[in-house]
C-alpha positions, 0 to 999 in steps of 0.5 A: 553498547556505546550511545554514539554508535561506536562499533556498530555499522549500518549498511544500505548499499545492498540489503539493509543490514547492520553490523554487528549482524541482526535479524531483521524482518521485512517489515522493519527494514524500511524503517530502519533505512529511513532513520539511517539515511537521517543518521543523528538526525530526528526524523518525524512521526509524520515522515515515518509513518509516510515512509512506511504506508504512504497515502494507505495509513492504517487506522492508527498510523502512530500506533501502528509506527510505535509498534514497528519501533518497538520490534525494530529495538528489539530486532537490533539487540543491543544496538537497539539503545541507539534509536531514541525517542525524540520530539517529534519523532525518532532518532538513529544515535549514530554519526554519519561514519557509522553509514556505508552510504556516507563512507561510499561518498566520503571516499569517492570524494577523497578519489577525486581529490587525489585524481585533482592532485595529480595522483591517479594511482591513488585516485583509483585505489580510493575509487575501488574501495568505495566501491566495494562498499557496494553489495547490491542494488541500494535498499535491495529489500527497503520496499518500493515506496516512492521514496525508497525509488527516489533514493535508489536512483540517487544512490544508484547515479552515485554509483554509477558515477563512481564506476565511471570514475575508475573506468576513466581513471584505468585510462589514465594509469595506462590500462584501457583494454581492462576497461573495456569489457567493463565498458561495454556492460555499462553501455549496454546497461545505460545505453543513452549515457554518453560518458560510458560511450566516450570512455568505450570509444578511447578504450577501444581506440587505445587498445587498437581498435579504432573501427569498434570505437567508430562503430560505438559511435555509429550505434549511439547516433542511430539510437539518439535519432530513433528514441530522443531525435538528437544528435550526439553531443559536440565533445562525442562528434568530436571525438569520433572525428578525432579518432577517424584522423588518428589524432588522439593521443594514446592509440595505434595506427589501425585503418578500419570502419565496420558497417553496423547493423540496424535494429531490428526492433521499432523505435520508441515513439513516447517516453517511458515513464515510470519503469526504471525499476522494472527495467532493471529487474528485465534486464538482470534476469535476461542475463542469468536466465534463458526464458523471462516472461512479463505477466500482468494485466491487458494494458499494464504495459508489458508490450513497451516494457519489454520491447525497451529491454530488448533495445537495451540488452542489445546484441541480435534481437528477433521480434515476433508479434503472436497477437494478430494469430486467432486463439489456439493457432499454432505459435511455431508457424507464426514464429517461423514465419517472421523470421522468414524461414522455410518451414515444410510442415516442421515450423519449430525444428525449422525456427530452431535451426535458423536461431541456433546459428548465433546468440540472440534474444528472441521476444515473443509478444502476446502469448496468452492466446495461443500460451499452450503452443508457444510454450511448447515452442519455448521448450523446443528452442531453448533445449535445441539453441543454447545461445537463444534466450526469450523473452515474452508477454503474456497475461499468464506465464507460459510455465515451462522449465526454467521460466521466471516471472516478472509480473508488471504492476500497476503504476504508482499514483506519481509515476501514473501521474505523470504518464497522465500530463506527458499523454496529455500535453500530446493532444493539449500542449499547453496542459499544465498540472497545477492546484487546480488539476492535479487533484482530478488527475490523481483521482483519475490515475487512481480510479483507473488502477495505474493501469497505463492504457487507461490512463493514456486513453483518459488523458486523450479525453483532455482535449475535449474535457477538463481533467475533473470532468473525466474524474466524474465521468469515470462510472462510467469508464467503458463509454468514456475510455475509447478513441485510441490509436488507430494504428494500434491492435484492435484489442488496445483501442478501447478499455471494454476491448482490453477486458474483452480480450481477457474475458473472451480467452477464458473458459466458462468456469472462469467467465462464471467466477470472474462476473460472480466475483464482482459482489465483493468490495475491498477483497474477499477470502476464499471461503467467501468466494467458495459460499457466495459464488459457488452455486448452480453450474459451479459448485463451492468445491469447483471454485478453487481451481477457476479462482487459482486460474483467474490469479495466473491470467493476472485477473485477480490480484493475490495478497498470500500473506493475508490470504485475501483476494482482489479485483482492480476497480476496472475489473471489477466495474466490468464484471459487474456488467457481466453479471447483470447480462448473466441475470445473476446479479440479485442471487449473487448479492443475496448470497453475499449478504446471507454469508457476511450475515453468518460471518457477523453471528459467528464472529461477532460474540469473539470480537471482544476477544480482540483476536482474529474474529475482531481482525477478520470483521476489520478486514471485510468492512468494506464487504460488510458495507456492501451487505448492508446497502444491500439489505436496504435495497429494495431487492432485498425483500425480507427486513428479517434479513437486514434486521439480523445482519445490523444485530450480528454486526452490533458487537464490531461496531461498538468496538470499532465505528460507532457512528457507523453502526448507528446509521446503519441500524437506524437506517435498517429500522426505518425499513420497517417490518421485522420480527418483535425479537429481532426488532427489539435487538436492533433497537437494543443495539441502537441505544448501546452504540448511542450511550456515550452520544445519547440522542433523543432516538438512542434513549427512545430505542433503548427504552422501546426495546425494554418495553419489547423485552418485557412484553415478550417475556425475555428477561435477560434481554430486558435487563440488558437493555435496561442497563443500556438505559442506565448507561445514559445516567452518566450525564444527566438524569437521576443518578439513584434511579439508574443506580436501582436499574443497575442493581435489578439488572445484576441481579437477573443477569447472574453470570450470563455470557460469561459475566460480560454483563455483570462486568458492565453493570460494575463498569456502569457503577463506576461511571455514575460515581465518576458523574458526581465526583466520587473518585474514592469510591469510583476507584474500587468499582474500577478495578473491579470491572476490569477485573470482571472483564478479563474474566470474561475474556473482553481485554477491550472493555478491561482496558477501558475500565483501566483507563477510567480506573486512570481518571478516578485516580487522578480526581482522588489526587493519586496522580503518579498511580493514576499515571501509570495506569493511563499509560498501561491503558493506553498501551493496551488499547494501541495493541488491541487496536481499540480507538475509543480507548486508546483515545480516551486514555490518551487525552487524560493522560495528556491532561494529568500531565498538563496538571503536574505542570508538564506542557509537552504533551502535544504528541500525546494530544495530536495522536489522540486527536487523530485516532478520535477523528478516525473513529469518529469520537467526538468527545475524546476530541473535545479533550484533545482540543481542550489540551490544546487550549491549555498548552496555549494559555500557558504559552501566552497565546490567548486566541488560540486558547480561546478557539481551542477551548470553544471548540471542545466545547462545541464538541462535548455539548452536555455529553460529558461528567457535570465536573468536567464541563464546569471546569471547561467552561470556567476555562480563562483563556487569558495567562496572568 
């Protein structure tokens, strides 16, 4: 494969593809697209992680990006060599000519140059060749990130301009009739775009259709007046006048001026924000499908989107509003009545006979409360009226044959913010988004899940409250978000009314399940819902069907890929109120606590294998915190329940968020009580979580657990607590005394827990060797520890042992060997999502390279620092700061070197090997 990309073509004008073909998984297409757009240029790690995940960054974004890059290289096959690592990120080493976007832009520019030179025929051939590069909507499968939307919009604008150029060239080359059909279609898709209107007027006029040309102008004039309060441009008005007087060259004489039918839809009175892609989707579906149903939660903007799509679809549009009907009413009767059709009791047949006469688009708004009769009517109309299409809005699908469902999602934060500002200016024209208001407005939009109605109600409060106050009061959002337009339907005047409308339509099993689901935090699995919510009249085996029905009714959000479900925050708060009203909150929280205690007890022992158990507990991190919160609440009652949970979650906390576990166990133990054996386990866990940052409290906890286990006669746990006490010896105290504790525990533990504790004993002896700088003696210990941990199915601790082996090899002067081991440890920790191990391996690899004279380690230090901050690991943050100090000193930047070294010392305190602390304190931030 040539490194300049010769022979490889990357395509973005449609689905993301590469030629020669490669099998690209959905997860790598956005990454490839972002790199292709910058072909030949370096794209930074920060830019790529922002492009892939936006503000929802994974815990270790740089690691996740590296994994994604590796997947992309493998997927590209031989072309993977073109994706190269270049500080501060990655570069696709191809010239712009290898990208269809560039070829398209170059071909369009060439065609326009030919037109300017008077070669209209050549320009037409060039434009048509350029448009042939398009295979569908640009970046069609690159996801829905904000940058993708911006780039799609830019490219679509370029395509539209090229399409307009082609149609204008058809006129210039004497082929107006060939342009009419395409111009009519383009005008229907973009009814407020003047250039297609001007060209269509010219094409119709030059085809002998003067009256039709004037009709087009009249239709645009009405649309602009109704929707924007504007008139057509002077240029277009002048063209209409010239057509009326037959003073435009190229048109035959033909008198006619047909009347224009007034639109059947209400004029739009507010701007439509953030729905361009949705509009395109709906219009595309309406071209091929007979029934399109817009689904989504209340207040998400289904009606607004449907009306706008109907306006742009054009033709004969009939709007029927079903919201005023009582639940369960006959939809056919309402349709016949609003169409003005006498029914004589056969409303569906009468409506069908009326609509069958001509092509029409029937908009059925708000079907959810009459969904059964609406579905029956739509099914009848589709079969009886071949030229009728139906656009419906409903909180659940109609479920008729041939129906295409378009889920209307909440607005992304940028669009939600634009909507807030637009509606805020309606009540306070001077309102501006600035450094003071922007964070609060974004917070409001996030808390309201991007639901347009809720955002509009919040924006109306700007008349009396600043955005920061609105954000602060959203804990009581149902009291705050009232006072919608007086002319709005009652169910849209307050946020509570929106949810009351949805709730009141639910049968009792779905109401029961919805309120009980409020106890979950951050989502749940189906087994969790069955275990926590299945009691009383709703048995565990009865949860599945109402859960799926709540998904159908847009009240529960599914994640099919992960098998999880969640509630929007607003729906969750509403459901929580209903749960309290039903008097079930206490029982649900107790069941939630018991479920996650059992989950922790079942999966905790498997966490060290870093497989499905580890991932499952990470996915439920929010629920684990909620369970701890409830265990600490007075209502929980029994202290044993909280201590059981804390002990169950200890392995998870130890490998992930030690600081979080430290706080939880401290609080649970501080609540008092608990069976002696359970309390001793919790104390042991508290000591274990503090071994790298021992405090008087963690030291006391470890020793108290040892005393309790000895009193209880539990030799195994006493041996484990002895190891925890010895772990503190890596920093201070009598090393030989700690070694004696380790030897005693090793003799008593044998192969308990699959040999994991014997591996830990070897690990601790290695730490004592590192403490005193006995690097040669430490090397075989760390090799043995790694082997033992792998045998105990604990790859995380094995990777940690490898990282310490790298430190020992480095200290023993075996730098080349150490570098390979540290890289291996970093790769393994990254694969296992082990934040502490990854940060430790990266900082020591960086310092090894600095010792070798290589100061290009800033990316390593930055990644290590970011991972350590996320995992709340001050020790590795300190080593990263020390590394930056060394780089600054080498570059002669003494102030930065001094500041970073001071930060490193403050973060470490006394929590480091003595030889390392001595080197740090001897560090002089002054160049020679």
